[in-house]
C-alpha positions in Angstrom: -4.4 176.9 15.2 -4.2 179.9 12.9 -4.4 182.3 15.8 -1.7 180.6 17.6 0.7 180.7 14.6 0.0 184.3 14.1 0.9 185.0 17.8 4.3 183.1 17.4 5.0 185.1 14.2 4.2 188.3 16.0 6.5 187.4 19.1 9.4 186.5 16.7 9.0 189.6 14.9 9.1 191.7 18.0 12.0 189.7 19.6 15.0 189.7 17.2 17.2 187.5 19.5 14.4 184.9 19.6 14.0 185.0 15.8 17.8 184.7 15.3 17.9 181.6 17.7 15.0 180.1 16.0 16.7 180.5 12.5 20.0 179.1 13.9 18.2 176.0 15.2 16.6 175.3 12.1 19.7 175.8 10.2 21.7 173.5 12.5 18.8 171.1 12.4 19.0 171.1 8.6 22.6 170.5 8.6 22.5 167.6 11.2 19.5 166.0 9.2 21.6 166.3 5.9 24.7 164.8 7.6 22.6 161.8 8.7 21.4 161.3 5.3 25.1 161.4 4.0 26.3 159.0 6.6 23.6 156.6 5.4 24.7 156.9 1.8 28.4 156.3 2.8 27.3 153.1 4.9 25.4 151.8 1.7 28.4 152.6 -0.6 30.8 151.0 1.8 28.6 147.9 1.9 28.3 147.7 -2.0 32.2 148.0 -2.0 32.6 145.2 0.4 30.4 143.0 -1.7 32.2 143.9 -4.9 35.5 142.8 -3.3 33.9 139.4 -2.0 32.4 138.7 -5.3 35.6 139.6 -7.2 37.8 137.3 -5.0 35.1 134.5 -5.3 35.2 134.7 -9.1 39.0 134.8 -9.0 39.1 131.6 -7.1 36.5 129.8 -9.2 38.4 130.6 -12.5 37.6 128.0 -15.0 40.1 126.3 -17.5 39.0 125.7 -21.2 41.0 123.0 -22.8 42.0 123.6 -26.6 42.6 121.1 -29.3 45.6 122.0 -31.5 45.9 120.3 -34.8 49.4 120.2 -36.3 50.8 119.2 -39.7 53.6 116.8 -40.4 56.0 119.5 -39.8 54.8 120.4 -36.4 53.2 123.7 -37.5 49.7 124.5 -35.9 46.9 124.5 -38.5 43.8 124.5 -36.2 43.1 125.6 -32.8 39.7 125.2 -31.1 38.1 124.9 -27.7 37.0 121.3 -26.7 33.3 121.0 -26.5 31.6 117.8 -25.5 29.9 117.5 -29.0 33.4 117.6 -30.5 34.8 114.5 -28.8 35.3 111.9 -31.5 33.7 108.4 -30.9 37.2 107.0 -31.6 38.5 108.9 -28.4 35.9 107.5 -26.3 36.7 104.0 -27.5 40.3 104.6 -26.6 39.5 105.8 -23.1 37.0 103.1 -22.5 39.5 100.4 -23.6 41.9 101.8 -21.2 39.4 101.9 -18.5 38.6 98.4 -18.9 42.3 97.5 -19.0 43.2 99.5 -15.9 40.2 98.2 -13.9 41.2 94.3 -14.6 44.8 94.3 -15.0 46.9 93.3 -11.9 50.6 94.1 -11.6 53.2 92.8 -9.2 54.5 96.5 -8.9 52.7 98.5 -6.3 53.3 101.8 -7.9 52.2 100.5 -11.4 49.0 99.2 -9.7 48.2 102.4 -7.8 48.7 104.3 -11.4 46.0 102.1 -12.7 43.5 102.5 -9.9 44.1 106.2 -10.2 43.4 106.3 -13.7 40.1 104.3 -13.1 39.3 106.8 -10.4 39.7 109.8 -12.5 37.8 108.4 -15.4 34.8 107.3 -13.2 32.1 110.0 -12.9 31.8 111.2 -9.1 28.8 110.2 -7.1 27.8 107.8 -10.0 26.8 104.0 -9.9 30.1 103.4 -11.7 31.9 104.9 -8.6 30.1 102.5 -6.3 30.7 99.5 -8.6 34.3 99.9 -9.1 34.9 100.5 -5.3 32.8 97.2 -4.7 34.9 95.4 -7.2 38.3 96.4 -5.7 36.9 95.4 -2.2 36.1 91.8 -3.6 39.1 91.7 -6.0 41.8 93.4 -4.1 44.8 93.7 -6.7 47.4 93.9 -3.9 46.4 90.6 -2.6 46.1 89.0 -5.9 49.5 90.0 -7.0 50.9 88.0 -4.2 50.2 84.7 -6.3 49.7 85.9 -10.1 49.3 88.7 -12.2 46.5 89.5 -14.7 47.0 91.0 -18.2 43.9 92.3 -20.6 43.4 92.4 -24.0 40.5 94.5 -25.3 39.0 92.6 -28.1 36.3 95.2 -29.2 34.5 98.4 -28.2 31.0 99.0 -30.0 28.5 102.0 -29.6 25.1 100.8 -28.5 23.4 104.4 -28.6 22.2 106.7 -26.0 25.8 106.9 -24.4 26.0 103.3 -24.0 29.0 101.0 -25.1 29.6 97.5 -25.4 33.2 96.1 -24.5 34.6 92.6 -24.9 38.1 91.5 -23.5 40.2 88.7 -22.5 42.1 88.3 -19.1 45.1 86.0 -18.7 46.3 84.9 -15.2 50.2 84.3 -15.0 51.9 82.7 -12.1 54.4 85.2 -10.5 56.9 82.5 -10.0 57.4 80.7 -13.5 55.1 82.9 -15.7 52.8 79.9 -16.2 49.4 80.7 -17.7 46.9 79.8 -14.9 43.6 80.8 -16.6 42.2 82.6 -19.5 38.6 84.3 -19.4 36.7 86.4 -21.8 34.1 89.0 -20.5 31.6 91.3 -22.0 30.4 94.4 -20.3 27.9 97.4 -20.9 29.3 100.8 -20.0 27.6 104.1 -19.8 29.9 107.0 -20.8 29.3 110.7 -20.5 31.2 113.9 -21.9 31.6 117.2 -20.3 34.4 119.9 -20.4 36.7 120.0 -17.5 36.6 123.1 -15.5 39.7 122.9 -13.3 43.4 122.3 -13.8 43.3 119.1 -12.0 40.5 117.8 -14.3 42.5 119.0 -17.3 45.6 117.1 -16.2 43.8 113.8 -15.3 41.0 113.7 -17.8 41.5 116.5 -20.5 38.8 115.5 -22.9 36.2 115.1 -19.9 35.2 111.4 -21.0 33.8 109.8 -17.8 32.3 106.4 -17.2 28.9 106.6 -15.3 27.8 103.1 -15.0 29.0 99.6 -16.1 28.1 96.0 -15.6 30.0 92.9 -17.0 30.1 89.2 -16.8 32.2 86.4 -17.7 31.3 84.6 -21.1 34.0 82.2 -21.7 36.5 80.4 -19.5 39.5 78.1 -20.5 
C-alpha cells in the first residue's frame, strides 16, 4: 500500500496536468460537500421556523382570560383590584349561586324565552361531563317545563343554604304551583337537597360571561320532605 501511494505521488509530481486536475477535483468535491452541509442546516432552520410559527398561532388561539375583582368605595372609586382565584371566592357567593341554581332548575314560567334563560343558567352552572349534568338532563326529560307551563307555573322560595364541608352544601326550598287560568294555588311542597360544588377560574371569554367566578355544581340529589 505504501509502495502504491509512493507511485501515485511520483506520477502526480511528474505530470503537472494530472496533478492540477486532481487538485481541482478535490477542491470542487470539498465545495460540494460544504454546500450539502449548508443545505441540511437550512432545512433544519426552516423546520424550526415553521414549528415556531405553528406554536405561536396555537398559543394565540388559546389565550386565557383572567377575571379580576374590583372593589369600589361609596363614591365609585377603585380601592382594590385583584385577580380571582378559587380560594378567594367567598362562601356567600357560592350560596347565592347555588340558590339561583335551585330556583332556576325548579321554576316554571309560561314565557318560553324566560324559561330558556333559566335552563341556560342551569347549563352554564353545571360542570361539564359531571354527574350533575346527567341528573339535570334526566330531570328535564321527566319534568319538561314547556309541557308543565301548559297547565300551571311553579315558583321557588329558597329557605336555606348550609355548608356541609368538603365542597358539599345542603339546600332547602319550597315550590308553589299556580294555575295559569286563575292563579289559584294548586300545591305547595318543600324539598331538601345535597349539592356538590367546585370552583375553578374561567379560562375563556365565554366562561367569564356565563360564570365569571367559576362556581360549578358537580352533583346533586334532592327529595320532597313536606307536601300540603
